[in-house]
N, C-alpha and C positions, 0 to 999 in steps of 0.2 A: 422393553428398552425405555429409558428415560426420554421424555419429550422436551422440545425447546420451550423454555419458559419465557417467551418473547416479551410479555407485558412486564415481567419483573426486570428484564434487561433494560427496557425503556425507562422504568422508574429509577433503576440504578444510574443510568447515564444522566438523567435529569438531576439526580441528587448530587452528582459530582460538582456541578456548577454552583449549587447552593452551599457547598462546603469550601468555596474558594479561599476562605480565610483560615482554613485548617493548616496544620503543619505540613501534611502531605502535599497539599496544593501549593503552598508557598515555596517549598523546596523544588517543586517541579514547574514553577511559573514560566521558566524559559522555554518549556515545551508546550505551552498552552495552545499554540497554533496547530501543532500536530495532534494534540488531544482533541481539539475542536473537530479536526478532520475525522479522526477515528470515531468519535462519538456521534457526530452528525451523519456520517455515512452509514453507521450502524442503524441509526434511526430511520434513514431513508430505505435501507434494505428491508427493514421491518415494517415499512409503510407508515411511519409515525413522525416524519420530519416536521409536520405541521404543529407539533406540540411545543416547538421553540419559537421565540420571538425573532422572526426573520430580520426585521429592521435593526434590531439590537446587535445581532450577529454580524451583519454586513458592515454596520458602522464601526464595530470593534476591529474587524479584519482590516478595513481601510486605514484605520489609525495605526496599524502595525507596519505600514509601508514606510520604507526609508527613502531619503532623498536620492539614493543611488538607483532606486527602482525596485530593489529587492525587499522582502518582508522579514521582519523579526519574529521570534517565537512569541513575543508579547509586546505591548506598547513600550517603547523606549529601549527595546533590545536590539542588538546588532543584527543586520540581515544575514540570511544564509539561504542557499538555493533550496534546501529541503523545506524550510518554512515557506519559501516563496511558492513552491509547488502545492503545499498544503493550503495556502491561501487561495490559489487559483482553483483548487479542487473544491474548497468550501463554497466559493462564489459560483462555481459550476453547478453545484447541487441546487442552488436557488435561482439558476438561470440569470445571474447578474455579472457575467464576464464583461459586459459592456461598461461596467463601472470602473474598469481598470485602465490605467495609462499603459497600453501595450508597448509603446515605443521605449519607455523607461525600463520595463521588464526585459525587453529584448536586448537592450544594451547591457543590462546586468548579466543576463544569461550568456551572451556572447563573450563577455569579459571573463566569466568563470570557465567557460569552455577552454579558453586559452590558458588560464592559470592552472587548471586541473588536468590538462591532457596527459601529463606524464606522472601524476602523483595520486590521483583519486579515481576510483571507479564509480563516479556519480553520473554516468551517461544517461541512465534511464530518467533520472530526475529532470535533467535539462531537456532531454528529448520529449518526454511526456508533457512537460510544462509548455514548451514551444508548440507542440502539436495541438494541444487544447486551445492555444491562442491563434492557431492557423499561421504560425510563423516558422515552421520547420524548414521552409525553403530559404530562410535567411542565414542558415549556417551551412558549413561544408559537411554534408551528410556522409560523403565518402570517407573523409578523414575520421569522423566519429565511428563509422562502421569498422574501419581498419583498426582503430584503437581497441575496440571491443574484441575483435577477432584475435588481436595480439594477446588478450588475456585468457584465451582458451587453452585448456590443459589436455594432456594425453588421455585423461579419464573421461573426456567429453564435457567436463564442467568448466567453470570460469572462476578466476580469482579476482581480487580487488585491483591488482596491477599485474602486468606480465610476470609470470612465474609464481604468483600468489596461489595459496591453497584453494582448491575448489570448495565453495560454500553455497548452501542452498539460497541464502539471501542474495548473494551476489549473482548467482545464476539467474534468479528472477530479474534482477536489474538488467543484466546483459541480454537475456532472451527477450524480455519485454521491450527493450530499446530496439533490438533487431526486428522484432515483430512490427513495431510502429513504423520503422524505416523501410519495411518491406524487404528485409534481408535475412530471413530465417534460413535461407539455403546455406548459410555459413555454419549452421549447427548440424552436428552429427546426431540426428534425432534418436537413433537406436542406442548409440553409446551413452548419450546423455540420459535417455530414458531409463536405461539400466541403472545408472548411478543414482538417479532420483528415486526409482522404485525401491532401491535397496535402503532407502531412508526409513521405510516403514518397519516398525519393531513389533514384537509379539502383542503388545497392548492395542495395536492398531494405529497408534500415534506415529508421527513423523519426526525425525531429527534433522539437524542441519548439516551434520558431518558424521562420518563413521564413528561408532563407539560412544556417541553422545546420547543423553536422555531425550525422550520425545518432548515436544513442546507444541502447544496449540498454534502458536504463530506460524509454524512450518506447514500447518494445514493450508496456509496461503502460499508461502514462498515455494514450496515443493509442488503443490497441486496446480497452481496457476501455470507454472512452467511446463508441467506434464500436459496440461490442456493445450497450451500454445504449440507444443510439438506433437500433439495428437497421440500421446502415450498414456493417458490417464487410466485406461483400462488395464494397465499393468499392476495396479495396486488394488487392495481390498477396500472398496468404498464403504461397505457396511461397517467394517471394523473401525474405520476412521471416523465415521459419523458417531458411533458409540463413544469413542475416545473423547471427541469434542463435547458431546452432551454430558459425559461424566465429569467434565471440568466446570460445570455450571454451579453457582451457588443457588440452590433451589429455593432458598428462603428469601434472600435479599437481592438476588439477581447479580449479573456479572459473570464473566468467565475467566478462569485462571490458566496458568501455563500447563499445569498438571492437576489431576484430581486432588482435592482437599487443600490446595494452596490458596493463598489470598488472591482475590480477583482484582483486575485493573482494566481500564478502558482500552488499553493497547490489545490485550488478549481477547477482550470482549469483541472488539471489531474483527480481529483476524479469525476468531472462532466463528462468528456469524458469516463473515465473508467466505470462509472455508465451506460452511454448510451451503452457502449460495452456489459455490462452484460444484457442490455435490448434488445440486438440484433438490435441496430439502424443501418440503412443502411449506408455503407461507413466507418464504424468503425470496425477495426479488433477485433477478439475475444480475451478476456483477461482471464487468469486463476484466478478463485476466491480465491484460497489459496495463490499462489505465487505472485499475483499482477504484473504479467508480461504477455506480449502477449502469447497466447497459442502456437504459432509456435516456440517461443523462448524456452519455457519450454519443449516442446516435443523434440526439438533438443538436449537439455541438458540431459533429463532424459531417453529418449528412442532412441535418435540418428536419429530422422526423422523430 
């Protein structure tokens, strides 16, 4: 079996920042905060976070904060709850959450909770962000749980809104939020576990919905959910490991969605994170709900 070319993935991630004036980087500049989270978390999982300039990263992250309290995807861009979570996660990696104005972020999150209650399935983003900031008690947890439960379908999965089609990405958001809020008892674990394990195809990879192609990123969305509901033993782990490793660029580093496709930092992160969930040697443990290294989450939540 092909092995993880960790050092090449580290060099690939570092090279992305050096190419920030390239066409690909310019057209994706609005997602730079997410890209920073994906790349830096990958480095941490591989034990190489020290290769970046910590002060430079933190300074840039703080410059992306909007007067509303939320963060934009880059300096001068409009704030969004997804970028805000990525900013919090990046600062968490460096143990710098104390640099945040938590009151401003709390106001922004609570406002978005009200705006999105009936239209968007972004509960995990808000719940995860507030939990990392020790502010989960500032929202109506019961209402958040009730909304997520209303998105549950007859197949055991969850949609983006009530009645929406079950999708592995949204299932992760809903299951993760319920896990953080201590409400996993609302999940039919056997029924959902069956739906999720059915996402594994002959190649060993996982897809997000029935009859779709496998994609490395679902090594995270599906696998993390299976772990949270204690049904990960229902899939073939060895075949999934092989699928992820076959998606590597063995010469230049990086991981793609499927074998022989172009690599990107998004799939590199979720491929490495998937290997972490599969306890691949040399990769640090990742928390399936918070999508951060376990040691980072433990330091924030329990101080160890």
